[in-house]
C-alpha positions as CSV (number, residue, x, y, z in Angstrom):
1,X,0.0,0.0,0.0
2,X,1.4,3.4,-0.9
3,X,2.1,6.0,1.8
4,X,-0.3,8.4,0.1
5,X,-3.1,5.8,0.7
6,X,-2.0,5.4,4.3
7,X,-2.3,9.2,4.7
8,X,-5.8,9.3,3.3
9,X,-6.9,6.4,5.5
10,X,-5.3,8.1,8.5
11,X,-7.3,11.2,7.8
12,X,-10.5,9.2,7.7
13,X,-9.7,7.3,10.9
14,X,-8.8,10.4,12.9
15,X,-11.8,12.5,11.8
16,X,-14.1,9.4,12.2
17,X,-12.7,8.8,15.7
18,X,-13.2,12.4,16.7
19,X,-16.8,12.4,15.4
20,X,-17.7,9.1,17.1
21,X,-16.0,10.1,20.4
22,X,-17.8,13.4,20.4
23,X,-21.1,11.8,19.7
24,X,-20.6,9.2,22.5
25,X,-19.4,11.9,24.9
26,X,-22.4,14.1,24.1
27,X,-25.0,11.2,24.2
28,X,-23.8,9.6,27.4
29,X,-22.5,12.8,29.2
30,X,-19.1,11.2,29.3
31,X,-16.1,13.6,29.6
32,X,-14.6,13.9,26.1
33,X,-11.1,14.3,27.6
34,X,-11.2,10.7,28.7
35,X,-10.8,9.7,25.1
36,X,-7.3,11.1,25.0
37,X,-5.7,7.7,25.9
38,X,-7.5,6.1,22.9
39,X,-6.1,8.9,20.7
40,X,-2.6,8.1,22.0
41,X,-3.1,4.4,21.2
42,X,-4.3,5.3,17.7
43,X,-1.1,7.4,17.2
44,X,1.1,4.5,18.2
45,X,-0.8,2.1,15.9
46,X,-0.5,4.5,13.0
47,X,3.2,4.9,13.7
48,X,3.6,1.1,13.5
49,X,1.4,1.0,10.3
50,X,3.4,3.9,8.7
51,X,6.7,2.1,9.3
52,X,5.3,-1.3,8.3
53,X,7.3,-2.5,5.3
54,X,8.1,1.1,4.3
55,X,10.5,2.6,6.8
56,X,11.0,3.9,10.3
57,X,10.7,7.6,9.2
58,X,7.3,6.9,7.6
59,X,6.0,5.7,10.9
60,X,7.0,8.9,12.6
61,X,5.7,11.0,9.7
62,X,2.3,9.2,9.7
63,X,2.1,9.8,13.5
64,X,2.8,13.5,13.0
65,X,0.2,13.7,10.2
66,X,-2.3,12.0,12.4
67,X,-1.7,14.6,15.2
68,X,-2.0,17.5,12.7
69,X,-5.2,16.1,11.3
70,X,-6.5,15.6,14.9
71,X,-5.6,19.1,15.9
72,X,-7.2,20.7,12.9
73,X,-10.0,18.8,11.0
74,X,-10.7,16.4,13.9
75,X,-10.9,19.3,16.4
76,X,-13.2,21.2,14.0
77,X,-15.6,18.2,13.6
78,X,-15.6,17.6,17.3
79,X,-16.4,21.3,18.1
80,X,-19.2,21.2,15.6
81,X,-20.8,18.1,17.2
82,X,-20.3,19.6,20.7
83,X,-18.9,16.9,23.0
84,X,-19.5,16.9,26.7
85,X,-16.8,19.0,28.3
86,X,-16.9,20.3,31.8
87,X,-16.3,23.2,32.4
88,X,-17.4,24.5,29.0
89,X,-14.4,25.8,26.9
90,X,-14.4,29.5,26.0
91,X,-13.6,30.7,22.5
92,X,-9.9,30.3,21.9
93,X,-7.6,32.9,20.4
94,X,-5.5,32.3,17.4
95,X,-2.3,31.9,19.3
96,X,-3.8,29.3,21.6
97,X,-5.2,27.4,18.7
98,X,-1.8,27.3,16.9
99,X,-0.1,26.2,20.1
100,X,-2.6,23.5,20.6
101,X,-2.2,22.2,17.0
102,X,1.6,22.2,17.4
103,X,1.4,20.4,20.8
104,X,-0.9,17.7,19.5
105,X,1.2,17.2,16.4
106,X,4.4,16.9,18.4
107,X,2.7,14.5,20.9
108,X,1.5,12.4,18.0
109,X,5.0,12.4,16.4
110,X,6.3,11.0,19.7
111,X,3.7,8.3,19.8
112,X,4.2,7.6,16.2
113,X,7.9,7.2,16.9
114,X,7.0,4.7,19.6
115,X,4.9,2.7,17.1
116,X,7.7,2.8,14.6
117,X,10.2,1.6,17.2
118,X,7.9,-1.4,17.9
119,X,7.7,-2.1,14.2
120,X,11.4,-1.9,13.8
121,X,12.0,-4.2,16.8
122,X,9.7,-6.7,15.2
123,X,11.7,-6.5,12.0
124,X,8.8,-5.2,9.9
125,X,10.5,-2.1,8.4
126,X,12.8,-1.8,5.5
127,X,16.3,-2.9,6.5
128,X,17.9,0.2,5.0
129,X,16.3,2.5,7.6
130,X,17.9,3.4,10.9
Protein backbone atom coordinates (compact mmCIF):
# COMPACT_ATOMS: atom_id res chain seq x y z
CA UNK A 1 0.00 0.00 0.00
CA UNK A 2 1.38 3.41 -0.89
CA UNK A 3 2.14 6.00 1.77
CA UNK A 4 -0.32 8.38 0.13
CA UNK A 5 -3.10 5.83 0.65
CA UNK A 6 -2.05 5.41 4.28
CA UNK A 7 -2.28 9.18 4.74
CA UNK A 8 -5.81 9.29 3.31
CA UNK A 9 -6.92 6.38 5.50
CA UNK A 10 -5.32 8.10 8.50
CA UNK A 11 -7.31 11.25 7.78
CA UNK A 12 -10.54 9.23 7.71
CA UNK A 13 -9.67 7.27 10.85
CA UNK A 14 -8.78 10.37 12.89
CA UNK A 15 -11.77 12.46 11.81
CA UNK A 16 -14.07 9.44 12.21
CA UNK A 17 -12.71 8.75 15.69
CA UNK A 18 -13.20 12.38 16.73
CA UNK A 19 -16.76 12.37 15.41
CA UNK A 20 -17.68 9.09 17.14
CA UNK A 21 -15.98 10.08 20.40
CA UNK A 22 -17.79 13.42 20.36
CA UNK A 23 -21.15 11.78 19.71
CA UNK A 24 -20.61 9.22 22.46
CA UNK A 25 -19.43 11.88 24.86
CA UNK A 26 -22.43 14.07 24.13
CA UNK A 27 -24.97 11.24 24.18
CA UNK A 28 -23.80 9.64 27.43
CA UNK A 29 -22.54 12.81 29.19
CA UNK A 30 -19.09 11.23 29.32
CA UNK A 31 -16.15 13.59 29.61
CA UNK A 32 -14.62 13.94 26.14
CA UNK A 33 -11.11 14.34 27.58
CA UNK A 34 -11.23 10.70 28.75
CA UNK A 35 -10.82 9.65 25.11
CA UNK A 36 -7.29 11.11 24.98
CA UNK A 37 -5.74 7.72 25.86
CA UNK A 38 -7.46 6.13 22.91
CA UNK A 39 -6.07 8.91 20.71
CA UNK A 40 -2.56 8.11 21.95
CA UNK A 41 -3.10 4.43 21.20
CA UNK A 42 -4.25 5.33 17.68
CA UNK A 43 -1.09 7.41 17.16
CA UNK A 44 1.07 4.45 18.22
CA UNK A 45 -0.83 2.11 15.90
CA UNK A 46 -0.51 4.54 13.01
CA UNK A 47 3.21 4.92 13.71
CA UNK A 48 3.56 1.15 13.50
CA UNK A 49 1.44 1.00 10.34
CA UNK A 50 3.37 3.86 8.70
CA UNK A 51 6.66 2.09 9.34
CA UNK A 52 5.32 -1.31 8.34
CA UNK A 53 7.27 -2.48 5.30
CA UNK A 54 8.07 1.11 4.35
CA UNK A 55 10.53 2.55 6.82
CA UNK A 56 11.00 3.92 10.29
CA UNK A 57 10.70 7.57 9.23
CA UNK A 58 7.34 6.87 7.58
CA UNK A 59 5.98 5.73 10.93
CA UNK A 60 7.03 8.93 12.63
CA UNK A 61 5.68 10.97 9.74
CA UNK A 62 2.31 9.21 9.74
CA UNK A 63 2.06 9.79 13.50
CA UNK A 64 2.76 13.50 13.03
CA UNK A 65 0.23 13.71 10.20
CA UNK A 66 -2.34 12.03 12.43
CA UNK A 67 -1.70 14.61 15.15
CA UNK A 68 -1.97 17.50 12.73
CA UNK A 69 -5.24 16.14 11.33
CA UNK A 70 -6.52 15.57 14.87
CA UNK A 71 -5.61 19.11 15.90
CA UNK A 72 -7.23 20.69 12.85
CA UNK A 73 -9.95 18.76 11.00
CA UNK A 74 -10.71 16.44 13.92
CA UNK A 75 -10.94 19.33 16.35
CA UNK A 76 -13.24 21.20 13.97
CA UNK A 77 -15.57 18.20 13.59
CA UNK A 78 -15.56 17.63 17.34
CA UNK A 79 -16.40 21.25 18.10
CA UNK A 80 -19.23 21.19 15.56
CA UNK A 81 -20.76 18.12 17.23
CA UNK A 82 -20.29 19.60 20.69
CA UNK A 83 -18.92 16.89 23.00
CA UNK A 84 -19.54 16.86 26.74
CA UNK A 85 -16.79 18.95 28.32
CA UNK A 86 -16.90 20.32 31.85
CA UNK A 87 -16.32 23.16 32.37
CA UNK A 88 -17.35 24.54 29.00
CA UNK A 89 -14.44 25.80 26.91
CA UNK A 90 -14.45 29.49 26.03
CA UNK A 91 -13.60 30.65 22.53
CA UNK A 92 -9.90 30.26 21.94
CA UNK A 93 -7.64 32.91 20.44
CA UNK A 94 -5.54 32.26 17.36
CA UNK A 95 -2.29 31.91 19.31
CA UNK A 96 -3.78 29.28 21.63
CA UNK A 97 -5.22 27.37 18.67
CA UNK A 98 -1.83 27.33 16.91
CA UNK A 99 -0.06 26.24 20.13
CA UNK A 100 -2.63 23.46 20.61
CA UNK A 101 -2.22 22.22 17.03
CA UNK A 102 1.57 22.24 17.40
CA UNK A 103 1.40 20.42 20.75
CA UNK A 104 -0.94 17.71 19.45
CA UNK A 105 1.25 17.25 16.36
CA UNK A 106 4.44 16.87 18.42
CA UNK A 107 2.74 14.47 20.86
CA UNK A 108 1.49 12.38 17.95
CA UNK A 109 4.98 12.42 16.43
CA UNK A 110 6.34 11.01 19.72
CA UNK A 111 3.68 8.29 19.85
CA UNK A 112 4.21 7.57 16.16
CA UNK A 113 7.92 7.20 16.94
CA UNK A 114 7.01 4.66 19.62
CA UNK A 115 4.91 2.69 17.11
CA UNK A 116 7.72 2.83 14.57
CA UNK A 117 10.18 1.56 17.19
CA UNK A 118 7.93 -1.42 17.91
CA UNK A 119 7.65 -2.09 14.17
CA UNK A 120 11.43 -1.89 13.81
CA UNK A 121 12.00 -4.20 16.78
CA UNK A 122 9.67 -6.75 15.21
CA UNK A 123 11.66 -6.53 11.97
CA UNK A 124 8.79 -5.22 9.88
CA UNK A 125 10.45 -2.09 8.45
CA UNK A 126 12.78 -1.82 5.50
CA UNK A 127 16.27 -2.88 6.48
CA UNK A 128 17.91 0.21 4.97
CA UNK A 129 16.35 2.47 7.63
CA UNK A 130 17.93 3.42 10.91
